[in-house]
N, C-alpha and C positions, 0 to 999 in steps of 0.2 A: 508567454516561453511555450514552445508545442520543441519532445525534442525528442528523439527516438536512442537508447545506450545500449549497445550487445554487453552485456555482461562478461559472458564467456560462455563456455558447453561445458554441460552435463550429459551423463548416461542417464537415457529413459529406457525404464522397466530393465536398468543393468543394460540393455542391450546399446542401442545406438548412441552417439554423440548427436546433441541434438544442442541448438543454440541457444539460450537465453537473451531475451528482450524484453525492454522496459522500455512503455511509452508513458514520458512525462507531460501533463499542462498545465498550465499556470494559466491565470486569465479570467476576462468576467466568464461570470456562471448562463452558461446557452438554454439550459435545461429550466434553469431558477431562475429566472429572471429578476429582480430586484437585489439582489445581497450587495453589502455596502461595501464588497471589498472582493478581491479576487479569489479564486476556488482554484485547489488542487484535486488535478485526480490524475492516478497513476493506476497503468494496467500490464499486465506483462505475457508475455507468450513462450513455451519451451516448443522450439521445434516448428516454429512453423510453415507450413505447407503453401505449396502456391494456387490450393487446391480451397482456400481458405480455413483446412483444419490445422491439424498438430498432432505432432509427434507425442508430447506432453499434454499440458496444461494450458488453457489460456484466461485472461482476468483475473482474477483476483490471487495469482500464483503464489505470492507470497506467505501464505500458507504453506508452499509443498517444502517447504525451508524451515533450517532451523535457526531461531533467531539469538541477535546477543543473551537479551533476556524471556528465559527460557520458559515464562510464563506466560509471552505473546504467540508461543509453538500449538496451533492449530490440534487441537487434542484428538479428531477426527484422522489426522497422518499417522497413519503409521508410521514410519522411517523417514523428520523431515532433514530434505539433504542437508549437509553440512556444508561450512567451505571447501574444507577437504578434499572434499568430491569434487568441485567444479576446476579447471581447466579455464583460469580466468583469462582476460581479453587482455590487449597491450594498458596500461592504463590503470586496470583494476585490481584490488587488494581486499582481501579480507574483510579489513575495517572498514573500506570504502563499503564494502556490498552489506553488512553488521548496519553501518547510517540510514544505507538506500531504504533498507528494510524498517529499521525505526522512525523513520519520516513519512514514508509507506502507513506502518501499521497507526502512527498518534495523529495524520494530517492529512490523510486520502481525505476527501469530500467535505474541507469543514465547512462548508456552508450546510452543512446537510447535518446538522451534531443536536440529537434530543433532549437532551441533559443541559443545564446550566454549566457554568464555569464551579458554583460553590456545589451543586450535587456533583461532578467529574471528580472535586477537589475530594469530595465525599467516598469515590468509589463508587456511586450510584450506578447502574448501568439501565438502560433500558433494554428491557424485553430480550436479553442477550440470554441465549437456548446454550450458552457454555457454561452459566455462571448459576450455581443454585440459589440466591437469590437474587433477584430482580425488580426494577420496582416500574411499576406504569401509574399512573395520575396524579404520581403522588409529588405534595407539594413541597418545594425547598424551607430548610428552616432560614436559611436567610432572604432571600429575595420574593419568594412567595410561588416564584416559575414550576407549572406541572410539568412533572418530565412526561416529555411524548406528546407534547400538547404546540408544538409549532417545528419546523426545521432554523436552528437557531445559527445565525454566524461566529466564526471563532477568525482571524486573520493567524495566518501561519509568522511563524517568527523568520523574521528575512537573514540570519546564521540559515535556517533549513533550506530559503530560497534561493543562499548565494552557493551552497552545496550541490546544488539541484544542477545550478545555472554552470557550474565547475566541471560536471562529472562530464566525462569524455568522450564525444560524437560516438555513434553506430561507426566501426572499422568494415563492416559488411552490412548489406542493404538486406534488411528481412525482407521474406516473401510476396507481404501484403503489399508493401512500396511500388 
């Protein structure tokens, strides 16, 4: 699946309205071949320009927005954009946006997990600069895997894939298309 969605518009730097586009790719991993299943990649652009630049951010723009789970908010963002600041495109609403952000935060690059499922359940994070307690090379108490020693694969739940597939296609073409 390769899908481009336009979530809506948001004011950039308090002035100009800019479209929020998200590109969703789910399929074989073309960078790290040999993964046992499909990999999810989600990127976005706020106000893409034909020059390749953008009025706002590009890439992992989820960090610019407030999440349903406030612990997912990026602490470096002074004012995360809330859903009431977005003029949603047709077919979009705040709950869909929050769900997309939830999936993005949890499943983006599911073929590049530094921790095993047990370490993740324990809340271990490998070299996460936002967390005061990080783990580097420590063995899992259940399976013995040393965190950060490989890129592990974790399948994306079918419900998340179905949600992404059902999102409305973009109603406007972004500048890069």
